[in-house]
DOLO-636914 format. One record per residue (C-alpha): residue number from 1; residue in three letters; y negated, x negated, z. Coordinates in Angstrom, 3 decimals, decimal comma. Layout:
// DOLO-636914
<NUM "ALA" <Y X Z>>
...
***
This chain:
// DOLO-636914
<1 "UNK" <-23,948 -15,141 21,432>>
<2 "UNK" <-25,664 -13,101 18,692>>
<3 "UNK" <-28,952 -14,974 19,260>>
<4 "UNK" <-27,165 -18,318 18,962>>
<5 "UNK" <-25,592 -17,238 15,659>>
<6 "UNK" <-28,968 -16,094 14,327>>
<7 "UNK" <-30,589 -19,449 15,180>>
<8 "UNK" <-27,644 -21,349 13,707>>
<9 "UNK" <-27,828 -19,404 10,460>>
<10 "UNK" <-31,558 -20,158 10,198>>
<11 "UNK" <-30,928 -23,879 10,429>>
<12 "UNK" <-27,640 -24,174 8,546>>
<13 "UNK" <-28,208 -21,956 5,521>>
<14 "UNK" <-29,595 -24,497 3,054>>
<15 "UNK" <-32,736 -23,803 1,092>>
<16 "UNK" <-31,397 -25,970 -1,749>>
<17 "UNK" <-27,722 -26,533 -2,151>>
<18 "UNK" <-26,421 -29,604 -3,839>>
<19 "UNK" <-24,861 -29,185 -7,264>>
<20 "UNK" <-21,401 -30,121 -5,970>>
<21 "UNK" <-21,532 -27,496 -3,227>>
<22 "UNK" <-22,635 -24,767 -5,614>>
<23 "UNK" <-19,980 -25,750 -8,159>>
<24 "UNK" <-17,173 -25,696 -5,589>>
<25 "UNK" <-18,424 -22,329 -4,340>>
<26 "UNK" <-18,265 -20,847 -7,839>>
<27 "UNK" <-14,820 -22,347 -8,478>>
<28 "UNK" <-13,505 -20,973 -5,172>>
<29 "UNK" <-14,814 -17,487 -5,947>>
<30 "UNK" <-13,425 -17,640 -9,486>>
<31 "UNK" <-9,936 -18,718 -8,395>>
<32 "UNK" <-9,733 -16,137 -5,610>>
<33 "UNK" <-11,010 -13,372 -7,901>>
<34 "UNK" <-8,566 -14,408 -10,637>>
<35 "UNK" <-5,579 -14,341 -8,287>>
<36 "UNK" <-6,632 -10,989 -6,815>>
<37 "UNK" <-7,101 -9,552 -10,313>>
<38 "UNK" <-3,704 -10,695 -11,582>>
<39 "UNK" <-1,915 -9,599 -8,413>>
<40 "UNK" <-3,434 -6,111 -8,431>>
<41 "UNK" <-2,765 -5,593 -12,147>>
<42 "UNK" <0,858 -6,753 -12,031>>
<43 "UNK" <1,697 -4,942 -8,799>>
<44 "UNK" <0,037 -1,730 -10,011>>
<45 "UNK" <1,855 -1,830 -13,357>>
<46 "UNK" <5,172 -2,679 -11,689>>
<47 "UNK" <4,852 0,085 -9,122>>
<48 "UNK" <3,743 2,559 -11,786>>
<49 "UNK" <6,728 1,641 -13,957>>
<50 "UNK" <9,070 2,055 -10,999>>
<51 "UNK" <7,585 5,500 -10,352>>
<52 "UNK" <8,034 6,482 -14,006>>
<53 "UNK" <11,625 5,239 -14,033>>
<54 "UNK" <12,448 7,123 -10,838>>
<55 "UNK" <10,976 10,287 -12,350>>
<56 "UNK" <13,157 9,798 -15,424>>
<57 "UNK" <16,197 9,146 -13,263>>
<58 "UNK" <15,642 12,316 -11,261>>
<59 "UNK" <14,424 14,612 -14,037>>
<60 "UNK" <17,920 15,505 -15,218>>
<61 "UNK" <19,851 14,414 -12,140>>
<62 "UNK" <17,932 15,707 -9,130>>
<63 "UNK" <16,629 13,371 -6,400>>
<64 "UNK" <19,070 14,907 -3,910>>
<65 "UNK" <22,722 15,529 -4,669>>
<66 "UNK" <25,225 17,410 -2,527>>
<67 "UNK" <28,847 16,781 -3,445>>
<68 "UNK" <32,154 17,949 -1,919>>
<69 "UNK" <33,989 15,500 0,303>>
<70 "UNK" <37,705 14,806 0,545>>
<71 "UNK" <37,831 17,271 3,429>>
<72 "UNK" <36,638 19,977 1,023>>
<73 "UNK" <39,221 19,235 -1,652>>
<74 "UNK" <42,094 19,087 0,840>>
<75 "UNK" <41,031 22,211 2,741>>
<76 "UNK" <42,835 25,544 2,677>>
<77 "UNK" <39,639 27,135 1,336>>
<78 "UNK" <39,757 25,057 -1,871>>
<79 "UNK" <43,516 24,790 -2,461>>
<80 "UNK" <44,443 28,415 -1,846>>
<81 "UNK" <43,218 29,465 -5,295>>
<82 "UNK" <45,970 27,388 -6,927>>
<83 "UNK" <48,620 29,857 -5,644>>
<84 "UNK" <46,516 33,037 -5,443>>
<85 "UNK" <47,197 35,436 -8,303>>
<86 "UNK" <43,770 37,024 -7,822>>
<87 "UNK" <42,260 33,631 -8,792>>
<88 "UNK" <44,582 33,199 -11,769>>
<89 "UNK" <46,469 30,492 -9,836>>
<90 "UNK" <43,711 28,059 -10,795>>
<91 "UNK" <41,317 26,012 -8,697>>
<92 "UNK" <37,706 27,168 -8,741>>
<93 "UNK" <34,475 25,255 -9,160>>
<94 "UNK" <31,583 25,551 -6,738>>
<95 "UNK" <29,856 28,039 -9,019>>
<96 "UNK" <32,973 30,193 -9,240>>
<97 "UNK" <33,438 30,024 -5,477>>
<98 "UNK" <29,870 31,158 -4,986>>
<99 "UNK" <30,318 34,154 -7,295>>
<100 "UNK" <33,713 35,142 -5,893>>
<101 "UNK" <33,728 38,414 -3,954>>
<102 "UNK" <36,358 37,218 -1,477>>
<103 "UNK" <36,455 33,818 0,157>>
<104 "UNK" <40,239 34,099 0,597>>
<105 "UNK" <41,977 35,431 -2,503>>
<106 "UNK" <45,491 34,967 -1,101>>
<107 "UNK" <47,735 38,043 -0,827>>
<108 "UNK" <50,783 37,418 1,319>>
<109 "UNK" <52,908 40,186 -0,259>>
<110 "UNK" <52,249 39,042 -3,846>>
<111 "UNK" <51,568 35,293 -3,873>>
<112 "UNK" <53,725 32,229 -3,307>>
<113 "UNK" <54,346 31,099 0,230>>
<114 "UNK" <51,742 28,674 1,555>>
<115 "UNK" <53,156 25,108 1,704>>
<116 "UNK" <53,762 23,892 5,221>>
<117 "UNK" <51,932 20,581 4,654>>
<118 "UNK" <48,659 22,353 3,886>>
<119 "UNK" <45,955 22,277 6,584>>
<120 "UNK" <45,425 25,419 8,626>>
<121 "UNK" <42,638 27,871 7,924>>
<122 "UNK" <39,243 26,957 9,305>>
<123 "UNK" <38,096 30,254 10,799>>
<124 "UNK" <35,044 31,378 12,731>>
<125 "UNK" <34,892 33,193 16,072>>
<126 "UNK" <35,805 36,498 14,377>>
<127 "UNK" <38,891 35,014 12,725>>
<128 "UNK" <37,401 35,076 9,211>>
<129 "UNK" <37,826 32,135 6,856>>
<130 "UNK" <34,768 29,860 6,874>>
<131 "UNK" <33,331 29,711 3,355>>
<132 "UNK" <31,488 26,339 3,047>>
<133 "UNK" <30,154 27,204 -0,426>>
<134 "UNK" <28,479 30,484 0,460>>
<135 "UNK" <27,213 28,998 3,707>>
<136 "UNK" <25,605 25,974 2,077>>
<137 "UNK" <23,781 28,192 -0,428>>
<138 "UNK" <22,604 30,350 2,462>>
<139 "UNK" <21,251 27,251 4,197>>
<140 "UNK" <19,549 26,023 1,020>>
<141 "UNK" <17,988 29,439 0,493>>
<142 "UNK" <16,636 29,385 4,057>>
<143 "UNK" <15,319 25,862 3,478>>
<144 "UNK" <13,662 27,043 0,266>>
<145 "UNK" <11,819 29,746 2,212>>
<146 "UNK" <10,569 27,067 4,593>>
<147 "UNK" <9,613 24,696 1,756>>
<148 "UNK" <8,797 26,839 -1,335>>
<149 "UNK" <8,711 23,890 -3,761>>
<150 "UNK" <12,447 23,254 -3,463>>
<151 "UNK" <14,861 24,238 -6,254>>
<152 "UNK" <18,651 23,918 -6,279>>
<153 "UNK" <21,608 24,739 -8,497>>
<154 "UNK" <25,262 23,841 -8,788>>
<155 "UNK" <26,317 21,671 -11,714>>
<156 "UNK" <29,520 20,763 -13,518>>
<157 "UNK" <30,443 17,755 -15,653>>
<158 "UNK" <33,298 17,695 -18,125>>
<159 "UNK" <34,193 15,801 -21,303>>
<160 "UNK" <35,328 16,583 -24,820>>
<161 "UNK" <35,336 15,234 -28,369>>
<162 "UNK" <32,252 16,481 -30,193>>
<163 "UNK" <32,494 16,930 -33,944>>
<164 "UNK" <29,415 17,901 -35,950>>
<165 "UNK" <28,916 18,645 -39,619>>
<166 "UNK" <25,745 17,279 -41,192>>
<167 "UNK" <24,638 18,837 -44,458>>
<168 "UNK" <22,939 16,316 -46,757>>
<169 "UNK" <21,385 17,834 -49,923>>
<170 "UNK" <22,046 14,819 -52,171>>
<171 "UNK" <25,002 13,091 -50,533>>
<172 "UNK" <26,969 16,152 -49,454>>
<173 "UNK" <28,305 16,921 -45,990>>
<174 "UNK" <29,069 14,178 -43,475>>
<175 "UNK" <30,519 14,273 -40,002>>
<176 "UNK" <29,707 12,915 -36,562>>
<177 "UNK" <32,557 12,487 -34,103>>
<178 "UNK" <32,009 11,134 -30,599>>
<179 "UNK" <33,421 11,499 -27,122>>
<180 "UNK" <30,754 13,325 -25,142>>
<181 "UNK" <30,126 14,121 -21,504>>
<182 "UNK" <29,097 17,718 -20,968>>
<183 "UNK" <26,601 18,671 -18,273>>
<184 "UNK" <26,248 22,339 -17,420>>
<185 "UNK" <22,938 24,006 -18,206>>
<186 "UNK" <20,595 24,116 -15,192>>
<187 "UNK" <17,827 26,657 -15,626>>
<188 "UNK" <16,589 26,032 -12,076>>
<189 "UNK" <15,622 22,463 -12,957>>
<190 "UNK" <11,776 22,413 -12,811>>
<191 "UNK" <11,663 19,435 -15,215>>
<192 "UNK" <13,952 20,904 -17,862>>
<193 "UNK" <11,148 22,169 -20,100>>
<194 "UNK" <9,601 18,675 -20,166>>
<195 "UNK" <12,903 17,144 -21,290>>
<196 "UNK" <13,622 19,561 -24,128>>
<197 "UNK" <12,213 19,159 -27,615>>
<198 "UNK" <11,160 22,254 -29,494>>
<199 "UNK" <13,801 23,496 -31,920>>
<200 "UNK" <12,852 25,263 -35,144>>
<201 "UNK" <16,290 25,321 -36,685>>
<202 "UNK" <18,393 28,400 -37,374>>
<203 "UNK" <20,742 29,795 -34,757>>
<204 "UNK" <24,390 29,139 -35,546>>
<205 "UNK" <27,700 30,427 -34,372>>
<206 "UNK" <29,296 29,401 -31,107>>
<207 "UNK" <27,735 28,167 -27,886>>
<208 "UNK" <24,293 26,520 -28,057>>
<209 "UNK" <24,159 22,892 -26,966>>
<210 "UNK" <21,340 20,365 -26,551>>
<211 "UNK" <22,022 16,793 -27,647>>
<212 "UNK" <20,240 13,539 -26,760>>
<213 "UNK" <17,355 12,838 -29,130>>
<214 "UNK" <19,191 9,736 -30,408>>
<215 "UNK" <21,377 12,104 -32,442>>
<216 "UNK" <18,391 12,808 -34,698>>
<217 "UNK" <18,581 9,228 -35,936>>
<218 "UNK" <22,092 9,992 -37,171>>
<219 "UNK" <20,795 12,889 -39,230>>
<220 "UNK" <21,705 15,740 -36,892>>
<221 "UNK" <19,318 18,668 -37,216>>
<222 "UNK" <18,893 21,875 -35,155>>
<223 "UNK" <21,356 24,504 -36,248>>
<224 "UNK" <24,088 22,015 -37,156>>
<225 "UNK" <27,556 23,472 -36,593>>
<226 "UNK" <30,300 21,727 -34,712>>
<227 "UNK" <33,072 22,045 -32,191>>
<228 "UNK" <34,260 20,593 -28,895>>
<229 "UNK" <37,879 19,463 -28,802>>
<230 "UNK" <39,936 18,971 -25,654>>
<231 "UNK" <43,592 19,086 -24,680>>
<232 "UNK" <45,156 21,910 -22,683>>
<233 "UNK" <48,631 21,813 -21,098>>
<234 "UNK" <51,238 24,310 -22,334>>
<235 "UNK" <54,874 24,937 -21,484>>
<236 "UNK" <56,145 22,314 -23,904>>
<237 "UNK" <53,301 19,820 -24,298>>
<238 "UNK" <49,544 19,497 -24,537>>
<239 "UNK" <47,755 21,320 -27,316>>
<240 "UNK" <44,298 20,708 -28,711>>
<241 "UNK" <41,795 23,436 -27,951>>
<242 "UNK" <38,518 23,987 -29,772>>
<243 "UNK" <35,226 25,586 -28,753>>
<244 "UNK" <32,680 26,349 -31,463>>
<245 "UNK" <29,101 25,136 -30,844>>
<246 "UNK" <25,821 24,736 -32,678>>
<247 "UNK" <22,901 22,376 -32,009>>
<248 "UNK" <20,105 24,344 -30,372>>
<249 "UNK" <17,816 21,343 -29,887>>
<250 "UNK" <17,440 17,902 -28,366>>
<251 "UNK" <16,409 16,484 -25,009>>
<252 "UNK" <15,225 13,204 -23,528>>
<253 "UNK" <18,128 11,680 -21,544>>
<254 "UNK" <15,889 9,157 -19,802>>
<255 "UNK" <17,354 5,781 -18,859>>
<256 "UNK" <20,728 6,887 -17,494>>
<257 "UNK" <23,525 4,713 -18,883>>
<258 "UNK" <25,568 7,698 -20,109>>
<259 "UNK" <22,528 9,733 -21,125>>
<260 "UNK" <22,956 9,095 -24,843>>
<261 "UNK" <26,509 10,442 -24,663>>
<262 "UNK" <25,783 13,547 -22,610>>
<263 "UNK" <25,153 17,038 -23,945>>
<264 "UNK" <23,705 20,047 -22,153>>
<265 "UNK" <26,023 23,024 -22,554>>
<266 "UNK" <26,412 26,504 -21,044>>
<267 "UNK" <28,386 26,651 -17,817>>
<268 "UNK" <31,126 28,686 -19,516>>
<269 "UNK" <31,998 25,612 -21,608>>
<270 "UNK" <32,352 23,217 -18,666>>
<271 "UNK" <34,343 25,781 -16,705>>
<272 "UNK" <36,750 26,342 -19,610>>
<273 "UNK" <37,364 22,602 -20,004>>
<274 "UNK" <37,633 21,969 -16,250>>
<275 "UNK" <40,252 24,728 -16,063>>
<276 "UNK" <42,566 22,671 -18,289>>
<277 "UNK" <42,017 19,067 -17,213>>
<278 "UNK" <39,989 17,029 -14,762>>
<279 "UNK" <37,101 14,881 -15,950>>
<280 "UNK" <36,052 11,601 -14,361>>
<281 "UNK" <32,425 10,532 -14,590>>
<282 "UNK" <31,986 6,892 -15,705>>
<283 "UNK" <28,794 6,331 -13,708>>
<284 "UNK" <30,210 7,597 -10,411>>
<285 "UNK" <28,470 10,975 -10,467>>
<286 "UNK" <30,698 13,653 -8,879>>
<287 "UNK" <31,809 16,096 -11,570>>
<288 "UNK" <30,996 19,122 -9,414>>
<289 "UNK" <28,227 19,506 -6,883>>
<290 "UNK" <24,739 20,807 -6,154>>
<291 "UNK" <21,442 19,340 -7,317>>
<292 "UNK" <18,318 19,770 -5,160>>
<293 "UNK" <14,870 19,168 -6,648>>
<294 "UNK" <11,837 18,573 -4,433>>
<295 "UNK" <8,132 18,227 -5,406>>
<296 "UNK" <7,558 14,887 -3,655>>
<297 "UNK" <10,136 12,169 -4,308>>
<298 "UNK" <8,772 10,145 -1,390>>
<299 "UNK" <10,191 12,748 0,993>>
<300 "UNK" <13,752 12,577 -0,350>>
<301 "UNK" <15,163 10,938 2,778>>
<302 "UNK" <13,317 13,361 5,037>>
<303 "UNK" <14,671 16,338 3,089>>
<304 "UNK" <18,178 14,887 3,141>>
<305 "UNK" <18,031 14,696 6,926>>
<306 "UNK" <16,889 18,321 7,102>>
<307 "UNK" <19,777 19,437 4,888>>
<308 "UNK" <22,284 17,435 6,934>>
<309 "UNK" <20,930 18,955 10,144>>
<310 "UNK" <21,361 22,468 8,742>>
<311 "UNK" <24,896 21,748 7,578>>
<312 "UNK" <25,756 20,345 10,986>>
<313 "UNK" <24,368 23,431 12,684>>
<314 "UNK" <26,315 25,683 10,288>>
<315 "UNK" <29,540 23,808 11,045>>
<316 "UNK" <30,220 22,713 7,448>>
<317 "UNK" <28,941 19,118 7,468>>
<318 "UNK" <32,473 17,727 7,021>>
<319 "UNK" <32,773 19,429 3,650>>
<320 "UNK" <29,620 18,012 2,055>>
<321 "UNK" <28,048 14,637 1,347>>
<322 "UNK" <24,267 14,561 0,917>>
<323 "UNK" <22,759 11,656 -1,045>>
<324 "UNK" <19,335 10,731 -2,391>>
<325 "UNK" <18,633 9,056 -5,724>>
<326 "UNK" <18,585 5,676 -3,967>>
<327 "UNK" <22,303 6,131 -3,245>>
<328 "UNK" <23,301 7,077 -6,800>>
<329 "UNK" <25,568 4,429 -8,291>>
<330 "UNK" <23,789 4,471 -11,674>>
<331 "UNK" <20,358 4,002 -10,046>>
<332 "UNK" <21,081 1,780 -7,042>>
<333 "UNK" <21,052 -1,579 -8,857>>
<334 "UNK" <17,965 -0,666 -10,875>>
<335 "UNK" <15,974 0,311 -7,778>>
<336 "UNK" <17,123 -2,786 -5,895>>
<337 "UNK" <15,966 -4,908 -8,825>>
<338 "UNK" <12,528 -3,284 -8,705>>
<339 "UNK" <12,268 -3,958 -4,972>>
<340 "UNK" <13,362 -7,587 -5,444>>
<341 "UNK" <10,856 -8,115 -8,251>>
<342 "UNK" <8,058 -6,595 -6,185>>
<343 "UNK" <8,934 -8,750 -3,172>>
<344 "UNK" <9,105 -11,887 -5,324>>
<345 "UNK" <5,744 -11,079 -6,898>>
<346 "UNK" <4,178 -10,585 -3,458>>
<347 "UNK" <5,580 -13,938 -2,324>>
<348 "UNK" <4,243 -15,744 -5,402>>
<349 "UNK" <0,865 -14,026 -5,026>>
<350 "UNK" <0,664 -15,089 -1,374>>
<351 "UNK" <1,433 -18,712 -2,264>>
<352 "UNK" <-1,193 -18,730 -5,030>>
<353 "UNK" <-3,738 -17,144 -2,678>>
<354 "UNK" <-3,058 -19,872 -0,120>>
<355 "UNK" <-3,677 -22,518 -2,783>>
<356 "UNK" <-6,835 -20,702 -3,907>>
<357 "UNK" <-8,149 -20,506 -0,360>>
<358 "UNK" <-7,712 -24,270 0,000>>
<359 "UNK" <-10,813 -24,584 -2,167>>
<360 "UNK" <-12,701 -22,979 0,692>>
<361 "UNK" <-11,666 -25,848 2,932>>
<362 "UNK" <-13,100 -28,361 0,455>>
<363 "UNK" <-16,321 -26,360 0,157>>
<364 "UNK" <-16,905 -26,001 3,873>>
<365 "UNK" <-15,929 -29,599 4,669>>
<366 "UNK" <-18,530 -30,710 2,128>>
<367 "UNK" <-21,052 -28,344 3,688>>
<368 "UNK" <-20,343 -29,729 7,181>>
<369 "UNK" <-20,901 -33,279 5,956>>
<370 "UNK" <-24,164 -32,250 4,309>>
<371 "UNK" <-25,418 -30,446 7,412>>
<372 "UNK" <-24,417 -32,826 10,195>>
<373 "UNK" <-28,049 -33,440 11,153>>
<374 "UNK" <-28,834 -29,720 11,424>>
<375 "UNK" <-25,640 -29,137 13,421>>
<376 "UNK" <-26,587 -31,924 15,823>>
<377 "UNK" <-30,094 -30,492 16,292>>
<378 "UNK" <-28,650 -27,059 17,070>>
<379 "UNK" <-26,259 -28,521 19,608>>
<380 "UNK" <-29,083 -30,501 21,194>>
<381 "UNK" <-31,033 -27,220 21,469>>
<382 "UNK" <-28,129 -25,654 23,351>>
<383 "UNK" <-26,008 -24,004 20,619>>
<384 "UNK" <-22,452 -23,633 21,850>>
<385 "UNK" <-19,269 -24,834 20,150>>
<386 "UNK" <-18,296 -21,211 19,407>>
<387 "UNK" <-21,613 -20,364 17,767>>
<388 "UNK" <-21,553 -23,370 15,423>>
<389 "UNK" <-17,872 -22,954 14,540>>
<390 "UNK" <-18,271 -19,231 13,857>>
<391 "UNK" <-20,801 -19,898 11,098>>
<392 "UNK" <-18,282 -21,802 8,971>>
<393 "UNK" <-15,387 -19,516 9,814>>
<394 "UNK" <-17,432 -16,478 8,781>>
<395 "UNK" <-18,454 -18,279 5,584>>
<396 "UNK" <-14,789 -18,528 4,593>>
<397 "UNK" <-14,264 -14,867 5,453>>
<398 "UNK" <-17,255 -13,789 3,348>>
<399 "UNK" <-16,051 -15,838 0,362>>
<400 "UNK" <-12,638 -14,184 0,583>>
<401 "UNK" <-14,138 -10,704 0,792>>
<402 "UNK" <-16,460 -11,300 -2,167>>
<403 "UNK" <-13,580 -12,697 -4,216>>
<404 "UNK" <-11,453 -9,662 -3,304>>
<405 "UNK" <-14,174 -7,243 -4,403>>
<406 "UNK" <-14,738 -9,041 -7,709>>
<407 "UNK" <-10,984 -9,188 -8,401>>
<408 "UNK" <-10,549 -5,512 -7,503>>
<409 "UNK" <-13,339 -4,499 -9,863>>
<410 "UNK" <-11,800 -6,566 -12,666>>
<411 "UNK" <-8,381 -5,001 -11,986>>
<412 "UNK" <-9,811 -1,469 -12,170>>
<413 "UNK" <-11,493 -2,296 -15,467>>
<414 "UNK" <-8,300 -3,863 -16,869>>
<415 "UNK" <-6,100 -0,931 -15,875>>
<416 "UNK" <-8,571 1,502 -17,433>>
<417 "UNK" <-8,394 -0,308 -20,785>>
<418 "UNK" <-4,784 -1,477 -20,452>>
<419 "UNK" <-3,357 0,469 -23,395>>
<420 "UNK" <-6,025 -0,710 -25,911>>
<421 "UNK" <-5,507 -4,257 -24,606>>
<422 "UNK" <-1,719 -4,053 -25,085>>
<423 "UNK" <-2,207 -2,516 -28,531>>
<424 "UNK" <-4,521 -5,400 -29,498>>
<425 "UNK" <-2,080 -8,029 -28,238>>
<426 "UNK" <0,757 -6,268 -30,082>>
<427 "UNK" <-1,286 -6,351 -33,285>>
<428 "UNK" <-2,014 -10,062 -32,820>>
<429 "UNK" <1,653 -10,758 -32,073>>
<430 "UNK" <2,850 -8,702 -35,032>>
<431 "UNK" <5,346 -6,664 -33,003>>
<432 "UNK" <5,257 -4,378 -29,945>>
<433 "UNK" <4,379 -6,327 -26,828>>
<434 "UNK" <6,311 -3,893 -24,592>>
<435 "UNK" <9,489 -2,004 -25,462>>
<436 "UNK" <8,794 1,770 -25,189>>
<437 "UNK" <12,437 2,380 -24,210>>
<438 "UNK" <11,919 0,273 -21,089>>
<439 "UNK" <8,214 0,737 -20,312>>
<440 "UNK" <7,761 4,315 -21,541>>
<441 "UNK" <5,284 5,763 -23,960>>
<442 "UNK" <2,254 4,997 -21,764>>
<443 "UNK" <1,552 2,304 -19,194>>
<444 "UNK" <0,388 3,075 -15,642>>
<445 "UNK" <-3,378 3,178 -15,197>>
<446 "UNK" <-3,661 3,867 -11,474>>
<447 "UNK" <-4,432 1,124 -8,989>>
<448 "UNK" <-1,616 0,727 -6,482>>
<449 "UNK" <-2,714 1,670 -2,970>>
<450 "UNK" <-0,100 -0,612 -1,411>>
<451 "UNK" <-1,206 -3,557 -3,548>>
<452 "UNK" <-4,865 -2,916 -2,745>>
<453 "UNK" <-4,126 -2,769 0,994>>
<454 "UNK" <-2,144 -6,013 0,758>>
<455 "UNK" <-4,920 -7,819 -1,102>>
<456 "UNK" <-7,804 -6,559 1,058>>
<457 "UNK" <-5,864 -7,567 4,163>>
<458 "UNK" <-4,275 -10,893 3,249>>
<459 "UNK" <-7,127 -12,448 1,243>>
<460 "UNK" <-9,854 -12,263 3,949>>
<461 "UNK" <-7,337 -13,402 6,568>>
<462 "UNK" <-6,313 -16,436 4,497>>
<463 "UNK" <-9,977 -17,186 3,797>>
<464 "UNK" <-10,799 -16,967 7,489>>
<465 "UNK" <-7,881 -19,264 8,307>>
<466 "UNK" <-9,076 -21,709 5,644>>
<467 "UNK" <-12,554 -21,688 7,190>>
<468 "UNK" <-11,256 -22,521 10,663>>
<469 "UNK" <-10,482 -26,160 9,803>>
<470 "UNK" <-14,073 -27,049 8,766>>
<471 "UNK" <-15,333 -24,857 11,621>>
<472 "UNK" <-13,465 -26,960 14,169>>
<473 "UNK" <-14,828 -30,108 12,564>>
<474 "UNK" <-18,379 -28,736 12,733>>
<475 "UNK" <-18,000 -27,805 16,377>>
<476 "UNK" <-16,928 -31,338 17,302>>
<477 "UNK" <-20,019 -33,076 15,891>>
<478 "UNK" <-21,563 -35,390 18,515>>
<479 "UNK" <-25,349 -34,823 18,581>>
<480 "UNK" <-26,283 -38,201 20,059>>
<481 "UNK" <-24,231 -40,161 17,544>>
<482 "UNK" <-25,444 -38,185 14,528>>
<483 "UNK" <-29,175 -38,209 15,517>>
<484 "UNK" <-29,005 -41,959 16,242>>
<485 "UNK" <-27,477 -42,815 12,885>>
<486 "UNK" <-29,390 -40,289 10,665>>
***
């Protein structure tokens, strides 16, 4: 077989190609290389943007979130604090439950009688009340020892009316008043330092808070004084309560819908507000839960399964719901849109590649017509149908591979100089070509491994398939008829 191919190549490879054959060859290579180049660049930029957006989505809100279920909120463990004098007859947050010395603060001789419609205590083999909060932190600590890169912390979300005073030297003082969602400070967040902007302002009175950087456009400066206002129930009616604050700095809220209305505050502030009224998150984020940060976002589902397995083994899985960033209501539609766009782009690229590879059919059909005499001589000398057909099929494969390599090289060069290219096009256009709020401060420069695998696999296969049609035609040449007429 190898000897037959070698003889066939010696006869079929032309010493002088016709101008039409050479031109079609160049056009085929150019079209394939162009399609490969565009596909790699667009897929790499799209995937890089998706990665940047996911990092922004999970920088403040962790990639894994553990939130209490309805079984937790209706359990004896949670509701008992509302009638326990040792707990101030007030429900506790997860952080307060974790810090509490006793899991069961109820004293039968001092406190109100337990309502009959409440569920019974969930106790262990020793008769002690099962504490799902302390147990889940024990499990997370054990998981952290197994995977040192993990970080976790409970969080709280509340809401209040933020009022700030802005001192303007020439115009006098002005005021900013806006309903604001308050997210408790999370010092365990490994990305927190990257989100915060350095503050050089003076320290003021009250609790320090960090505001979204959009507040700077309104004239807010570090050190600005203000207050948080919320209502608190009293015996007669609701009264307005006030907590003094000062602006300690600013942070990047990312692309979360409510990010520009959220402030980072000490946990004492969210606990004080939650003690008086319940807050509902507009984007579906539970107002109390646990954030878990992991080094590799690609392993979010795997880590979620490990956490769920530990909770199941500890007997507290009914109390907790474990979700990854793909399940977050504020991120689900965005991620689905990215996946749809990537799938649509792959489909369009495949269709264009099929059209581009059709040029190979024209090239090889022309080559078969030009080399009918040589093909007939080879067949008369004993060359098999497979040997002759393989020459043209391999020619299509080689064209596809060369086009893929040229397109890949062009894509690498384009991605390397992508930012200067975008800056030049923006200058020509007279306005920014890409919105920094959507595409970030810098564009992706890395070639997508998935896109490269797709291109290096699909392009040679399509080229080989395109070469099969002329190959079959070449293999069916009748030697006697061709040699008699030539």
